[in-house]
C-alpha positions in Angstrom: 0.1 0.1 -0.3 1.3 3.4 -1.1 0.1 6.6 0.1 1.2 10.2 0.8 0.6 10.6 4.3 0.1 8.4 7.4 -1.7 10.1 10.1 -1.6 8.8 13.8 -4.4 9.9 15.8 -7.9 11.0 15.0 -8.8 13.6 17.4 -9.4 17.1 16.1 -5.9 17.4 15.1 -6.2 14.3 12.9 -9.3 15.2 11.4 -8.4 18.6 10.6 -5.2 17.2 8.9 -7.3 14.8 7.2 -9.4 17.3 6.0 -6.5 19.3 4.8 -5.4 16.1 2.6 -8.8 15.4 1.2 -9.0 18.9 -0.1 -5.8 18.6 -1.9 -6.3 15.5 -3.2 -3.6 13.6 -1.2 -3.9 10.0 -0.2 -3.8 8.8 3.5 -4.2 6.0 5.9 -4.9 6.3 9.7 -4.0 5.0 12.7 -6.3 5.1 15.7 -6.4 3.1 18.7 -8.9 5.3 21.2 -6.1 5.8 23.7 -6.4 9.3 23.7 -9.8 11.0 24.2 -9.2 14.9 25.3 -11.0 16.0 22.0 -14.1 14.0 23.1 -14.2 15.1 26.7 -14.1 18.7 26.0 -16.8 21.2 26.1 -16.4 21.9 22.4 -17.1 25.6 22.4 -15.7 28.2 20.3 -15.4 31.7 21.6 -13.2 34.4 21.0 -12.8 36.0 24.3 -10.8 34.9 27.5 -13.7 35.4 29.9 -11.6 35.6 33.0 -9.9 38.9 31.9 -12.2 39.8 29.1 -9.3 40.0 26.5 -9.1 38.5 23.0 -8.3 35.1 22.4 -4.9 34.7 20.7 -5.4 34.9 16.8 -9.1 34.3 17.4 -10.4 36.0 14.1 -8.2 34.0 11.6 -9.0 31.0 13.6 -12.6 31.3 13.5 -12.8 32.5 9.6 -11.5 29.0 8.8 -13.2 27.0 11.6 -16.7 27.9 10.9 -16.7 26.8 7.1 -14.8 23.9 7.8 -17.6 22.4 10.1 -20.1 23.6 7.8 -18.2 21.6 4.9 -18.5 18.6 7.0 -22.2 18.8 7.9 -22.8 19.0 4.4 -21.0 16.1 3.8 -22.5 13.6 6.4 -25.7 15.7 6.3 -25.6 15.9 10.1 -25.5 19.0 12.5 -22.5 19.6 14.6 -22.5 23.1 15.2 -24.8 24.5 17.5 -25.2 28.1 18.1 -24.9 28.9 21.7 -24.7 32.3 23.2 -22.7 32.8 26.5 -23.6 34.5 29.7 -20.7 35.5 31.6 -21.9 35.8 35.4 -20.3 39.0 37.1 -18.9 38.5 40.6 -18.8 42.3 41.3 -19.4 45.8 39.9 -16.0 46.0 39.1 -16.4 43.3 36.9 -19.5 44.8 35.3 -17.4 48.0 34.7 -14.5 45.9 33.2 -17.1 44.3 30.8 -18.3 47.7 29.5 -14.5 48.8 28.9 -13.7 45.4 27.0 -16.9 45.9 24.8 -15.1 48.9 23.2 -12.2 47.1 22.1 -12.1 46.3 18.2 -11.5 42.6 18.7 -14.1 42.1 20.7 -17.0 44.7 19.8 -18.7 42.0 17.3 -19.1 39.6 20.2 -19.6 41.4 23.5 -23.1 43.2 24.0 -22.4 46.4 26.0 -25.2 46.1 28.4 -25.8 44.2 31.7 -28.5 41.2 31.2 -30.5 41.2 34.4 -31.1 37.7 35.6 -34.8 36.5 35.5 -34.1 32.9 35.9 -34.9 32.1 39.6 -32.5 28.9 39.6 -29.5 30.8 38.5 -27.4 32.5 41.0 -26.4 35.8 39.6 -26.7 38.7 42.1 -24.6 41.1 39.8 -26.1 39.9 36.5 -24.6 38.9 33.2 -22.9 39.9 30.5 -23.9 38.4 27.0 -21.5 37.2 24.3 -23.1 36.3 20.6 -21.7 34.6 17.5 -20.4 31.9 19.7 -21.6 27.9 19.8 -20.9 24.5 20.5 -19.1 21.6 18.1 -20.5 18.1 19.1 -16.8 16.7 18.9 -18.1 13.5 19.7 -20.7 12.9 16.9 -18.3 14.4 14.5 -15.5 11.9 15.2 -17.8 9.0 15.5 -19.3 10.0 11.9 -15.7 10.8 10.6 -14.3 7.2 11.9 -17.0 5.5 10.3 -16.5 7.3 7.1 -12.9 6.3 7.1 -13.6 2.8 8.0 -15.9 2.5 4.9 -12.9 3.5 2.7 -10.9 1.1 4.4 -8.3 3.7 5.6 -8.6 3.4 9.1 -6.3 1.3 10.9 -7.8 0.5 14.5 -4.6 -0.4 16.3 -1.7 1.0 18.1 1.1 2.7 16.0 4.6 1.1 16.7 7.0 3.5 16.3 10.1 0.8 16.2 8.4 -0.5 13.2 8.9 2.6 10.9 11.6 2.0 8.3 13.4 5.3 7.1 14.4 5.5 3.5 15.9 8.6 1.8 12.7 10.5 1.0 9.9 8.3 2.3 9.2 5.8 5.1 7.7 2.2 5.3 5.6 1.2 7.9 4.9 -2.4 7.8 3.3 -2.7 4.6 2.8 0.9 4.2 4.9 3.3 2.2 4.5 6.8 2.7 5.9 10.2 2.2 5.2 11.5 5.5 4.0 10.2 9.0 1.9 13.2 10.8 1.7 12.6 14.6 -1.7 14.0 15.9 -1.5 12.0 19.1 -2.6 14.6 21.9 -1.4 13.6 25.2 0.1 10.2 23.3 3.0 12.1 22.4 4.7 11.2 25.8 5.2 7.9 24.3 6.4 9.1 21.0 10.3 8.6 20.8 10.8 11.1 18.1 8.9 14.2 19.8 8.7 13.4 23.6 11.4 15.7 24.4 8.9 18.6 23.7 7.6 20.4 26.8 4.2 19.2 27.2 2.3 18.5 30.5 -0.9 16.3 31.1 -3.6 18.1 32.8 -6.6 15.7 33.6 -10.1 17.1 33.1 -13.3 15.9 34.2 -17.0 16.8 33.0 -20.4 15.8 34.7 -23.6 15.9 32.5 -26.7 16.6 34.8 -30.3 16.5 33.8 -31.9 19.6 35.3 -35.8 19.9 33.7 -36.3 22.9 35.9 -33.3 25.2 34.8 -34.6 25.8 31.1 -31.5 27.6 29.6 -30.5 27.6 26.1 -27.1 29.8 26.5 -23.8 28.7 28.3 -23.4 29.9 31.8 -20.0 30.8 32.5 -18.9 31.5 36.2 -16.4 29.6 38.4 -17.4 26.5 36.0 -19.3 26.2 32.8 -23.0 24.9 32.7 -23.6 24.1 28.9 -26.9 23.1 27.3 -26.8 20.0 24.9 -30.7 19.4 24.8 -33.4 17.5 26.4 -32.7 19.2 29.7 -29.0 17.9 29.9 -26.4 20.2 30.6 -22.5 19.6 30.7 -20.7 20.7 33.7 -17.0 21.5 33.9 -14.1 21.2 34.0 -11.7 20.3 36.5 -8.0 20.7 36.3 -5.5 18.1 37.9 -1.8 18.1 37.3 -1.0 15.0 39.6 -3.5 12.5 38.6 -2.3 10.6 35.3 -5.3 8.3 34.8 -8.4 8.6 32.8 -10.7 7.1 35.2 -13.6 9.6 36.8 -12.9 10.5 40.5 -15.1 11.1 43.5 -13.2 14.2 44.2 -13.7 15.8 40.7 -17.6 15.0 41.2 -17.6 16.6 44.6 -15.6 19.7 43.5 -17.8 19.9 40.2 -20.9 19.9 42.5 -19.7 22.4 45.0 -18.9 24.9 42.3 -22.2 24.2 40.6 -24.1 25.0 43.8 -22.8 28.6 43.5 -24.2 28.9 40.2 -27.7 27.0 40.2 -30.2 26.2 42.9 -32.4 23.9 41.2 -32.6 19.9 41.5 -30.7 17.8 39.2 -29.5 14.4 38.7 -26.2 13.4 37.3 -26.4 11.1 34.5 -22.7 10.9 32.9 -19.2 11.7 34.3 -16.0 11.4 31.9 -12.3 12.0 32.5 -9.8 12.7 29.7 -6.1 14.1 29.8 -5.5 17.4 27.9 -2.0 17.8 26.3 -0.9 21.3 27.6 2.2 23.2 26.5 3.9 25.7 28.7 3.2 28.7 26.5 -0.1 27.7 25.7 0.7 27.7 21.8 0.4 24.9 19.3 3.2 22.5 18.2 3.6 22.0 14.7 6.4 21.3 12.6 8.7 18.5 11.0 11.3 16.7 12.9 14.8 18.2 12.7 16.6 14.9 11.7 13.9 12.7 10.4 12.2 14.9 7.7 9.6 12.4 6.9 8.0 13.1 10.3 6.0 15.8 11.4 3.6 16.9 14.5 0.5 18.4 14.8 -0.4 18.9 18.7 -1.1 20.9 21.7 -4.4 22.5 20.5 -5.3 23.0 23.9 -8.8 23.9 25.4 -9.8 25.8 22.0 -9.2 22.8 19.9 -12.3 23.2 17.8 -11.1 26.9 16.8 -7.7 26.3 16.1 -7.4 22.9 14.6 -8.4 23.9 11.1 -5.9 26.5 10.9 -2.9 24.7 12.3 -3.5 21.9 9.9 -3.6 24.4 7.1 -0.6 25.7 8.4 1.5 22.6 8.6 0.5 21.3 5.3 1.6 24.4 3.6 4.8 24.0 5.5 5.2 20.5 4.2 4.3 20.8 0.7 5.0 24.2 -0.3 7.8 25.3 2.2 5.8 28.1 3.9 7.3 29.2 7.1 5.7 28.4 10.2 5.7 31.2 12.8 8.2 30.7 15.6 5.3 31.1 18.2 3.8 27.7 17.3 6.6 26.1 15.6 8.3 23.1 17.6 11.7 24.5 17.1 11.1 27.4 19.3 12.1 25.2 22.1 15.4 24.2 20.5 
């Protein structure tokens, strides 16, 4: 079997790079063993505003200009809905935060998203004594549904290998590689935290941050927007809400914990005061980079190997743009900016 590319990993990074290859008529095969699930346990929100400080997300406009059509194209192909428009209501903690909100609304990069007025809280089940600020043009990507459909489509085309990738089986040739019975020009690793086991790229400064989410059934809440406070409460339909997320820098397992559930419920008690039932609890390991920028580039010694990783908590926004930048670098020699190039750590 001869292909242009081997992709290792089929989270958001792998899907985005596969789409880039499809758009340029490049052949590929994907290895995915379902060992990494950070994309699937994320909230899946896209939002160009850092809600803690009311500042613009790095490079947000360029990301969204590419991401929104990217998901629309997938919706058209699979005849499914993945992009759900969801406003965000940021609960204020003080009068000072209210004032900071109005100041931020005047910023050119934010004024299209932030509404310059205070939204009075009329929901008796939401605890917001200082009311809220509203963001528009935000939404949720159903990453789980997208990943499931994408995997099935690759399986039907017989280009998905549901098995663990074995690094020591790579046979390096002058300008291509042979992996088992597959000949390819390039291998692109999109492994998430699986990078820690990759002998070619595991020297990059990645840390694991375990995150946990619960899903609650709260029929009295009746909210169609994301509530953002100490945690987020995200409506996903049928009176179900995702609630998250935790950050744990010491626990390396993917098993949901009682401690995280208690933490989420404690924080939730400061946001809503209605009855609810926990119907799901999931955990995953986030790949985090010390400077909070992605990792893309080609290996300094093995030019047949490349990496697309470290997309962080805003993966749904940034994945399509990073995939495009890596593809253009590999195929056309376009330079990758230092702030996202893996060689910034050399």
